[in-house]
C-alpha positions in Angstrom: 0.0 0.0 0.0 1.4 3.4 -1.1 0.6 5.9 1.7 2.6 8.9 0.5 0.8 9.5 -2.8 -2.7 10.2 -1.6 -2.5 13.9 -0.6 -2.7 15.6 -4.0 -5.4 13.3 -5.4 -8.0 14.0 -2.6 -10.6 16.6 -3.7 -11.4 19.2 -1.0 -15.0 19.1 0.2 -16.6 22.5 0.0 -18.8 23.5 2.9 -20.8 25.9 0.7 -23.3 24.6 -1.8 -23.0 25.4 -5.5 -24.6 28.5 -6.9 -27.7 26.5 -8.0 -28.6 25.9 -4.3 -27.8 29.4 -2.9 -30.5 31.5 -4.3 -34.2 30.8 -4.8 -35.8 33.4 -7.2 -39.2 32.0 -8.2 -41.9 29.7 -6.8 -41.0 26.5 -8.7 -37.3 27.0 -7.9 -37.5 25.2 -4.5 -38.8 22.0 -6.1 -36.1 22.1 -8.7 -33.4 22.6 -6.1 -34.7 19.6 -4.2 -34.8 17.5 -7.3 -31.3 18.5 -8.3 -30.0 17.8 -4.8 -31.6 14.3 -4.8 -30.1 13.6 -8.3 -26.6 14.8 -7.1 -26.9 12.6 -3.9 -27.9 9.6 -6.0 -25.0 10.2 -8.4 -22.6 10.4 -5.4 -24.0 7.2 -3.9 -23.7 5.3 -7.2 -20.1 6.6 -7.8 -19.0 5.6 -4.3 -20.5 2.1 -4.8 -18.8 1.8 -8.2 -15.4 2.8 -6.6 -15.9 0.3 -3.7 -16.8 -2.5 -6.1 -13.8 -1.8 -8.3 -11.5 -1.7 -5.3 -12.9 -4.9 -3.9 -12.9 -6.9 -7.1 -9.8 -5.8 -9.0 -7.8 -4.1 -6.2 -7.5 -1.1 -8.5 -8.2 2.4 -7.2 -7.4 4.4 -4.2 -8.7 3.2 -0.8 -8.6 6.7 0.8 -10.6 8.3 -2.1 -13.1 5.5 -2.0 -13.7 5.8 1.7 -14.0 9.6 1.5 -16.5 9.2 -1.4 -18.5 6.7 0.6 -18.5 8.9 3.6 -19.5 12.0 1.5 -22.4 10.0 -0.1 -23.5 8.8 3.4 -23.5 12.4 4.8 -25.3 13.6 1.7 -28.0 11.0 2.3 -28.3 11.8 6.0 -28.7 15.5 5.1 -31.4 14.7 2.6 -33.2 12.4 5.1 -33.0 15.1 7.8 -34.4 17.7 5.4 -37.3 15.3 4.5 -38.1 14.7 8.1 -38.2 18.5 8.8 -40.4 19.1 5.8 -42.8 16.3 7.0 -42.8 17.7 10.5 -43.7 21.2 9.1 -46.4 19.7 7.0 -47.9 17.9 10.0 -47.8 21.1 12.0 -49.6 23.1 9.3 -52.2 20.3 8.9 -53.0 20.4 12.6 -53.7 24.1 12.5 -57.3 25.1 12.9 -58.5 27.6 10.3 
């Protein structure tokens, strides 16, 4: 295992979301942002699974990058699940309101 060559190949994780998530300008934009985030999360999950499979079967690839990709996909999924739970909670709260 080559430990010294991993540093330059690891991509930094940005704490800020891309521009497409930062500004909501119109009514339908929120739904589009959610759809895009789910699609991005799904892509990350598939890519991490593909990297893990390639590493396990052929032994090719970088273990550190694979583990980071898997962790990033997991965190992305947890964030999406948390947002869904908050939205469901808000919906239930609004539906309990008396008009």
